[in-house]
N, C-alpha and C positions, 0 to 999 in steps of 0.2 A: 282778433278783429274783432274794435269793440266798439260801437253806440257813442254815439255824441255827447252822453251819461257814466260814459266808462262802465257800462255794461258787458259783461261777455256776449255776444251773438253765433259766434263758430270757431270750435279750438279745429287747427288743421295739422293732424304729422305727416311729414313728405320725412325724406333723405336728403342720400348728402347732395344730390341731381336734384334739388326741388322740391318744389310745394304745387298737389292740382288745389285749387283753388274756388271750392263753390260756387255757382251764380251771384252774380251779389244784381238786388233791386235797384233798381234802374227811378232817379226822385225826378227822371228831365231831362235833356237834354243840350241843357244849360246851365245842370246843377252839380254840384258834386254829390256823391255817393251815400255819403252822412255815416263812414266808418274807415275806420285805422285801422289798419294792417303794422301788427311787432309781429315780427319776425326775430328769429337766429341766426348768426355766419359763425358755420364751428373754426373757421381762422382768422377771425378776426377784421375780413376785410372790410373792406368798406360798401357803399351802395352798388350796387348791381345795374350793368344796362336792363336784365332782367328784372329788378324792381321797377326801376323807371318805368317800363312799359308797363310795368303791370298799374303804376300810379297812373299813366298818361287813358289806357282800355278800359281802365276799371272803374277810375276820375274817383281816384280813391283823394278823402278825407286829409290824410298824414299817410304815409309809407316809414316805418322804421327799424331799423335793425339793431339788435341788444347783440354785446361782446359783453366774454363772462373768459373769471379768469381761472387762472388751472386749478382752482379749488371750485370751482364750479355755479360762484358767484357773480352774479350781474354786476359790471362795472360801467357803461358807457351805455350809451346810443347814440347812433345817427341817423339822422330821417331830414325829409323834405317832403316840400307842398308844390304844388301845379302856380303857378300867378294870373291873373288875367293877362289882358293886352296890357301891352309897355311900349314907353319908345324904343323898350331898349332888344325888343321882342325876343326876350327870354320864357323862357319856356318854365321854368323849376327855379325855388329856389333851395339849395343842399343846405341844411339845415350842422352848423358847426357841431363838434359831438358833446354832449355834453355826463358828466356823471347821472347817473340813476337815480344818485340822491336829490341831485336840485332839478329834478321834472318839475318844472311850478306846474300847478295844480287848475291854471283860468284857458284852460284847453277850450271850452264850449263859446266863453266870449268870443274867443281869437278867433276862429274859423265861423264864426257868426260878421266877423265883421269881414273873412276875407271871400265867403258867397254872397254876400253881398256887394257886395262890389263888383263880382262876376253878372252876377243879379241888375245891377247899376247897367252894365254894361250890354247887357243882352235886352233889359228896356231901350235904352239908346239905342242901336240897331234893329229893335221893331217897331220902334218910331219914327224909324226915317221912312221906312218899305212898309211897312203891316204886314210883310210876306217873312212866311220861313223861307231859311234860311238853308245854305246849298255850298257844299266847296263843288268845282267840277276838277274832275282830274281826268286826263290823258298823257299817256303812259306809250311810245315809241322807238324808233333809233329816224325817224322821219326828220329835218331840217328845221330848225324852233321855229323858222316862219311858215313854216306849211301848219307846224302841231302846233302854232297860236291860229291859225286859219282854222281848226277845227275847233280849237277851244272857244271862236266868237262863230262859231256856227250853234256848235252844240250850248253857246248861252243865246243866245235867239229863239232854240229850240223851249230852255229850259223858262225861257218870261214867257214864254207863251201859255203854258201849263200853271203860272199864278207862283214861280218858286222866287224867291232873291237871290242872287249868286253874291257872294259874301266872300271869295275868292276864288284862285284857282292856279293846279297844281299840276306846271310839263315835268314828265322826267324824261329824260334821254337813254334807256337800254331797253333792251327785248323784256317784254311785260312777263313779270311773273308767271311763275306757274299756278301758286297757290295766291298770292296778293296782291298782282297786277301789280302793285308797287313793289320797289323794292325795301325791306322790313322798317327800316330804319326812318324812308321815306316816309312809308305809313303811319308810325310814329307822332313824327314830327304834327300829319296831315289832323291826328285826332288831335294833337294840343292846339294848334291852330282852331279846329272846329270847336273846342269849349270856349279859346275864347274870341269868338267872333259871333256864337253862339248860331251856330249853322249845326240845322238836324238831317242834310241829309250829304251821305258821297253819291255823287253823279259819276259816272262813269262812260266817258265818250266812249270806250269800248264794247262790245260786247260780252257780256261775262258767262263764262261757263258755271255748270251747276256747282262743282269741285270750285270756282274761285268763290262764287258766291256763298255758300256755309264756310268756307274760312273767313271772309269778311264776316263775317255775321257773326259766327263764335268769336272772333280779337276785338270789334265794337257793338254794342245797341245802338246805333248811328241805322237810319233807315239808308242801305245800300240800294242803291238806280243803276241801271246802264243805258244805253240810245236808245235801246227800243225800248223798253218802255217808257221812254219819253215823247218817241215817235206815236205809241200805243195810246198813252192821253189826249195826245194830239186828236188820234182817230177820234176816238171816244165823244172832243170836244165840237169837233164839226160832222159827224153824220148825223143829217136829219131825216133821209129819206127813208124807208124799210130796207133796200138794196144794200144803204151805206150803211145800215147798225148791223146788218146781219155780216159783213166784210168784216167789218170793225170787230165785233163778237168774235167771229173764228178765226182772226191775227191774233186775240186774244191768247185764244186757246193755243193754239200753234204752237204761241209762248209759252205757253205757261207746261207743254207733256213733260220736253226733257226738267225741268225741278219736280217734281213730283216726287220722283225719285228721293229729293231729300230728305220728305216725312221721316218717324222713326218709324221700324216693323216693330215695335213692341206693344204697339197697341193693338197687337192680334187678340182676337175674341173668342167664344164656340160660338158655331152656328144655333138657333136656336130654333124649336120642333122636337118634333117624337124623331127618334132612330137620328138625329145628329150625331155626330161621333170624331171625335177629334175637331181641332181648329179648322174654324169657319176660314171667311174672306176678314185680309186684315183690312183696315180704316184704308187702307194707303188705292188698294185694290179696289175696297169700292170706287174711290174716288177716281180713279182709272178710267174706271169700266163709265161712270156716271160721265165721266167728261169727252170719254169716244163715242158714248149713245146723244149726247149732244151736240157733237162735232159733226154726226154724221147727216141728225137733223136738219142742223145747219146748209153743210153741201146739196141735201137736196132742195130746198127750199131755195137757194141761190142757182144751181142746175135750172129750177123753175123757173125763175127770174130770167138767165140768161139767155134758155130756150126762146123766151116770148121776147127777147131783143134783137135774135139772131132771128126771129120773120120779122123782124120791122126790118132788119140788116136787108131782108131778101127781098121783099117791098122794093126798096129802095132801087136794089141791083137794077129786079126787073122793069124800072121806070126809067135804067140809064142816067139815073142821076149820082154825081159824080159826091164822093163822100171826102172829104178833108180834117183829118185827124190834126191840134193842137197837142206839142211835146215839148216837155222842157223839165229841167230842177224846178224844185217846192219854189214859189213866192217870186217868180222871173214877171208874172205881169198876163198868163194866158187866160184869167176870166175877162180879166180889165177889156185884151183883147179880142177874145168874144162877144162881148158887151159893143163895144165900139163900133163891130164889123156889124153885128145882126142883130144890136136891139135885143141884147133875148134878156138880161133885166140878170145874171148870172148874181151869186155875189160877189162881190167885192170885198177882199181884206188885208190888210198891210201883215199876212201871218201866213206860214205855212199849212198846203197841205187842209187848204178850204176846198179845196171838191174830193169827191172823195167816190164818187158817182161823175158815171159816164152823163154830160150836160151837152145838146144836137138840137144847133138851130138851126133854120131855115140861113144861107148869106147870097143876098144877090152881089153878081162878083162886075155886071153891066147889062143894059137893055136889054144881052140876049141868051146869057148863061147866069144860073142858079146853081149852088153846088150846095153838100148838107157838113155845114162845121161841125165836130164835133173834140170837147174840153176830156182834158181826162186825170186819174189824178196825179201827181209833181213828182218826179223823181226825187233819192235824196241818194250820196256815198252809201258804202256800206249797209244800204238796206238787205237786211238779212230773207234769206229765198224762203219760210217761212212766211213771213207777210205778202210778196210778193206774189206767192201762193193763194192764199187767200183772198186777194183781189183779183187775181183773170178772170172775172166778169165787167171790171172796169179796163183791165188790158185787151182783152179780146178786140175791141173800137177800134184795136192800129189796124188785126190781120186786117178789117171790113176798108181800109181807108185806101183813096190810091194818091194821095198825095197826105206826107209831114210838116205841115210845119213846126219848126225846132225856133224852139222861143229863144235868144234868149240874152240878160240881164245885160243892157249896157254899164250900167255902174255901178256893176259887183266887180269887186277884186279880181273873184275867183272864177272867173267868166269862162278859163281856157280849162280849170278843172270840172265845171262840170258842164261844160260841154262834152268834155274825153268821156264825163260818166255817165250820162247821157248816149252818148252813142253803146255805149259799153252796154248799156242795159239791153238798145237797141238789138245789137248785135247777139246774145244770149237768146234774145223773143225771138233773133229768125227775124227780128223784122229790115234787118242795113241794105238789104236791096234794094228796096222801096224808095221811089224819089221824095226828096227830101228838099225845103227851099229853106233856108234860113231866113228868119227874124229876127233884127237889134232892135230891143223893145227900152223902152223912157230915154230915151235918144235925149230929151228933157232935160233928165239928170245929168246929162255927162259932159265935159269937151265934146266942141264940131269935128277938131282934129282928132279922136279919140274914137269917134264913131264912123267918121270915116275911116282910120285903117280897119276896122273894126268890120265893116264894109266890104275892105278890098280881102282882108284875108279869111272872110268868111262865104262869099262871095253873096255878103246878105242885100234885107231890102228895112231899113232902117225907117221907124216906126215909133211915135207914143202914142198906146192907148184914149189920152187927154187932150190930144192935140187929132180933130177931123180931118187938116191938110193933109197928113201927113201917109192916107190910108185909100189913093185913089192909087197911092203908088205900087203899093200891096196885093190892092186888086189887081189893078193888070197884071202885076207879073203872077199872079196864080195861075189867071188864063193860059201865059205865053208855060208858061210848067206843063198842065194837062192837056196846052194844044201836043210840047215836044215829047210828051208819053204817049200819045194820041188816043187819049182819055175824049177830050171836044176835035170838032172836025170842024173846021171851015163857019167855023162860028153856026151849027147847026145849034135848036133850041133844043133842050133834052124835052123827049114825051111826058109831059105831064096829064094827067086829068083838073080841070079843075076844082074835084072834091081833094083831091089827093095834097094838087096847090096849098088848100085852103086849109090843111091838114097841116103842113108843114112852116105853119107860121112860125109863133113866138112860142110855141108849147112846147113840150120834151116831143120828141117825137117816139 
């Protein structure tokens, strides 16, 4: 292995089956590594698939295979190098074999020009977005339209964490147990990452520890999965103490399975007098700290949950119905809460803006007042560990007398989103509660589409941005509560003036 000045950086001795290469220092995700690999082929064969894989995975300047005459003299050199993005989408150029005596001495100038082309291409892409680049990857046996919908949802999540999507990869096959992608397709993806200057590979699947380890050993690109992206969005939107605790707890829950990736070779002797043998490894210390921190956060979250339960019991004692908004993330639940209550909830066109229960008083008519509660949005394939960390938020649903299931009329995935939310409600044993479907964002869909959706789900059409659509929803809520036996013949809920005052437009 030679550097760009022709100096020997490493000498590696292998056998007839292959070489074990040392770790290669990185010079940046959009640059070549600055090393050439010159190795021997024993039977005079050309560059192999393994050679080209090393060329890509290690981002070598050049890879060459030396051939020898029967008396042991070097004769010919086969070589290849990577190419920047080009109209033909050719990942590399395999050079014609040359005699060893014809090898030129202009390599430094040649490789500098090649890397300058890579750098120019990367600068052009970075100037267009000013963000780090990523390639999104989805592997499954789903139909192409479903896989494309999942990639688009992942694209939306990734864009909200401040990463530019440079390309997408969809492969229809069962996920590989080691690399998720097939090895050949992974190699193509790494080539594409170099050509478009991508620093991240973001997988739509949730990676296992073994898959993450294999991928990080195969490439030095940053590897992320769907759960990490969701956790990053949670961290951006956590503003209250309860929300921050839930996010930190979810991050710790996610980290626990991956702690085993650490090297146990970092064992050290225990300090102090009388210490015998090896003490705790760094991994064991880190595990203990993670579990200790997790216990502290869970205790604090239980304290906050107990206080919330006390408030819930006070509502129950005063016979005030509780209605909870549920639905897929970014369907407009917070905007609807604001429209019904003038509550001042944070509204953004982004996923997971609401991370903690937001409760407001809602006057349905002159005689009926209810408590309206917003909760964290659902999303498909949300890991159980994340749901467990947000149990304080979801506990609000168990206290609700009626669930308003909000759907997005403008979404092409409305049926999938409805099934996803209902499946999660069933897992939480909430499917027996009365559910009223609400079709939101009707101003962004054709009238005939809205009419069809209302018939399909027996739903109420509304737009959180159009005040005149809300009276029908209020009337339907009253009717549903009467049908469930929660409201009786227009009896006003018994509340004291002090309590009514406390139920104003501030969190309960």
